[in-house]
C-alpha positions in Angstrom: 8.9 -16.1 10.7 10.0 -13.5 12.8 7.7 -11.2 14.4 8.1 -7.8 14.6 4.5 -5.7 16.4 4.2 -4.1 12.7 0.3 -5.0 12.8 0.2 -4.3 16.5 1.5 -0.7 15.6 -0.6 -0.6 12.4 -3.5 -1.4 14.5 -3.2 1.2 16.9 -2.6 3.6 14.0 -6.0 2.7 12.6 -7.6 3.9 16.2 -5.8 7.0 16.9 -7.0 7.8 13.1 -9.1 10.5 12.4 -9.4 10.9 8.8 -11.5 8.0 6.7 -8.7 7.1 4.6 -5.4 5.9 5.7 -2.3 6.1 3.2 0.9 3.5 3.4 4.0 5.1 2.7 7.8 3.9 3.0 10.0 6.4 3.9 12.4 5.5 1.6 9.7 5.4 -1.8 8.9 8.4 -3.5 5.8 8.7 -5.4 4.6 11.9 -7.7 2.7 14.7 -5.6 -0.8 13.6 -7.2 -0.3 10.1 -5.9 -2.8 10.9 -2.6 -5.3 12.7 -4.5 -5.1 10.2 -7.6 -5.6 7.1 -4.9 -8.0 8.5 -2.1 -10.1 9.7 -5.4 -11.8 6.1 -5.9 -12.4 5.5 -2.0 -14.1 9.0 -1.5 -16.5 8.2 -4.7 -17.1 4.8 -3.4 -15.6 3.3 -6.4 -13.3 1.3 -4.2 -12.6 0.4 -0.5 -8.6 -0.3 -1.2 -6.6 1.1 -3.7 -2.6 0.4 -4.8 -0.7 2.1 -7.5 1.1 0.2 -10.3 5.2 0.1 -9.5 6.5 2.3 -12.1 10.7 2.3 -10.6 12.4 0.0 -7.8 15.9 0.9 -7.5 17.9 -1.6 -5.6 20.2 -0.9 -3.2 23.2 -0.9 -2.1 24.5 -1.4 -6.0 22.0 1.7 -6.9 20.3 -0.1 -10.2 17.1 1.6 -11.1 15.0 -1.0 -12.7 11.6 0.2 -14.9 8.6 -1.7 -14.6 7.2 -2.2 -18.1 3.9 0.2 -18.1 0.6 -1.8 -17.8 2.5 -4.8 -16.0 0.0 -5.6 -13.2 2.7 -5.6 -10.7 1.7 -4.4 -7.9 3.1 -1.6 -5.3 2.0 -3.3 -2.1 3.7 -1.1 -0.1 0.9 1.6 -1.5 -1.9 0.8 -0.2 -4.6 3.2 0.3 -8.4 1.9 1.9 -11.0 2.8 4.6 -10.0 3.6 7.9 -12.9 1.7 8.8 -11.4 -1.6 7.2 -8.7 -1.2 9.0 -10.5 -1.2 11.9 -12.4 -4.0 10.9 -9.8 -6.5 9.6 -6.7 -5.5 11.8 -2.6 -7.0 10.3 -1.8 -9.8 10.8 1.3 -10.7 13.6 3.6 -11.0 10.6 6.6 -9.0 10.0 7.1 -9.5 5.9 3.9 -8.8 3.1 1.5 -7.5 6.1 0.1 -5.3 3.2 -0.5 -7.9 0.8 -1.9 -10.1 3.5 -4.4 -7.3 4.4 -5.4 -6.7 0.5 -6.3 -10.0 0.1 -7.8 -10.6 3.3 -10.2 -7.5 2.1 -10.7 -8.7 -1.3 -11.9 -12.1 0.5 -14.2 -10.3 2.5 -15.6 -8.4 -1.0 -14.0 -5.1 -0.3 -13.5 -3.7 -3.9 -10.0 -3.3 -4.6 -8.8 -0.7 -7.9 -5.1 -0.6 -9.0 -4.8 3.3 -9.8 -2.7 3.8 -12.9 -0.1 6.1 -14.3 1.2 7.4 -11.0 4.6 7.0 -11.0 6.2 5.7 -8.2 10.1 4.9 -7.0 10.1 1.7 -4.4 13.3 0.9 -2.6 14.7 -2.3 -1.9 17.5 -3.1 -0.1 19.3 -6.5 0.0 19.4 -7.0 3.6 
């Protein structure tokens, strides 16, 4: 598997972060305006350490096909993680170029950190064929 240094960039960002919560935000994905508050609230209240959104829509490029996920499907949008900054500093990110979000969340859960999928926040994930 090719390594592209994303883990090092995420670790550096976590070290430099001044806030208590970090959110992943892919530049080609879209979320409704209440995404941040909906994901941060369970972390701020102590209900969760890591949150993610459920997938709502996927746009397949370059064909511009739009697919809607069935409500309540349980498909997690891994690129939408939100988590405590302290957790990022504790766990860091694996040296992989694919699915580093999933790997981080899986290790957090394995270490008994609380994970919550935030329902009913619409999102659009963009998938590139290449």
